[in-house]
BAVOLUM-409307 format. One record per residue (C-alpha): x, y, z. Coordinates in steps of 0.02 Angstrom, whole numbers, padded with zeros to 5 digits, always signed. Example, Ala and Ser with C-alpha at 12.3 -4.5 7.8 and 13.67 -1.06 7.14 Angstrom:
2
+00615-00225+00390+00684-00053+00357
END
This chain:
127
+00000+00000+00000+00076+00170-00048+00112+00286+00096+00021+00451+00108+00127+00606+00081+00170+00697+00240+00058+00841+00287+00129+01015+00268+00097+01127+00415+00045+01310+00402+00034+01427+00551-00098+01564+00549-00064+01692+00684-00208+01815+00701-00312+01869+00850-00467+01883+00739-00545+01709+00746-00658+01737+00597-00516+01799+00488-00401+01655+00539-00542+01530+00505-00567+01605+00331-00383+01585+00288-00378+01406+00354-00538+01352+00267-00484+01424+00099-00319+01332+00108-00389+01167+00172-00531+01167+00046-00413+01189-00102-00258+01095-00046-00252+00922+00029-00122+00868+00156-00113+01042+00233-00129+01059+00421-00174+01238+00465-00139+01279+00647-00214+01440+00713-00145+01547+00853-00219+01704+00932-00050+01769+00990+00134+01757+00949+00185+01674+01113+00075+01521+01082+00145+01508+00906+00325+01520+00966+00292+01385+01096+00224+01273+00957+00382+01282+00852+00433+01107+00902+00445+00954+00794+00419+00981+00609+00420+01167+00572+00281+01250+00472+00310+01267+00286+00232+01441+00291+00166+01568+00417+00026+01692+00389+00059+01827+00519-00047+01973+00576+00057+02123+00628-00056+02191+00765-00071+02057+00897-00108+02065+01084+00052+02062+01186+00199+02020+01074+00169+02100+00903+00209+02027+00733+00374+02120+00715+00438+02054+00881+00386+01879+00825+00488+01904+00664+00641+01956+00766+00623+01798+00871+00610+01687+00716+00765+01756+00631+00868+01732+00788+00870+01543+00759+00945+01460+00606+00805+01336+00577+00656+01453+00602+00739+01595+00504+00706+01495+00345+00516+01490+00365+00431+01602+00235+00313+01731+00311+00161+01814+00233+00115+01971+00330-00074+01994+00335-00123+02167+00393-00239+02313+00368-00095+02431+00406-00020+02531+00265+00159+02477+00294+00298+02585+00224+00389+02506+00079+00543+02443+00168+00631+02278+00139+00573+02139+00255+00659+01997+00161+00791+01984+00299+00647+01933+00413+00583+01798+00297+00438+01903+00235+00398+01848+00057+00237+01949+00037+00120+02072+00121-00066+02045+00098-00187+02185+00140-00335+02116+00239-00454+02232+00149-00404+02186-00029-00334+02009-00022-00429+01869-00107-00452+01684-00069-00354+01649-00229-00203+01745-00165-00205+01649+00000-00213+01481-00088-00082+01534-00215+00046+01572-00079+00001+01415+00017+00025+01309-00139+00190+01395-00183+00269+01361-00014+00198+01190+00028+00214+01096-00138
END
């Protein structure tokens, strides 16, 4: 019997439950073998970075307690987690500065992003 391919893991870090659910459902509906794990804050996500690392992280910038930028600083301080691609998901109008050193591969605006863009990034970084 052929073995099933390993599941890719995606972290969704957003304190808005409805928004995080929408991201997860769009990904899981379109892509099989994806395990979306949702976190309301950065500390819970950091504490879950054990075992197989996520293939991709969707990260809100404005979070309760530790914000998204502090989370990014924590990730890049370790060799293994520094390689995880990050999609910032925010309603902030961020200045156009280079975030590639923090693993940020894209910034999606919460007000204009589409389900297709979410799935496209998930597919790109998990397959």
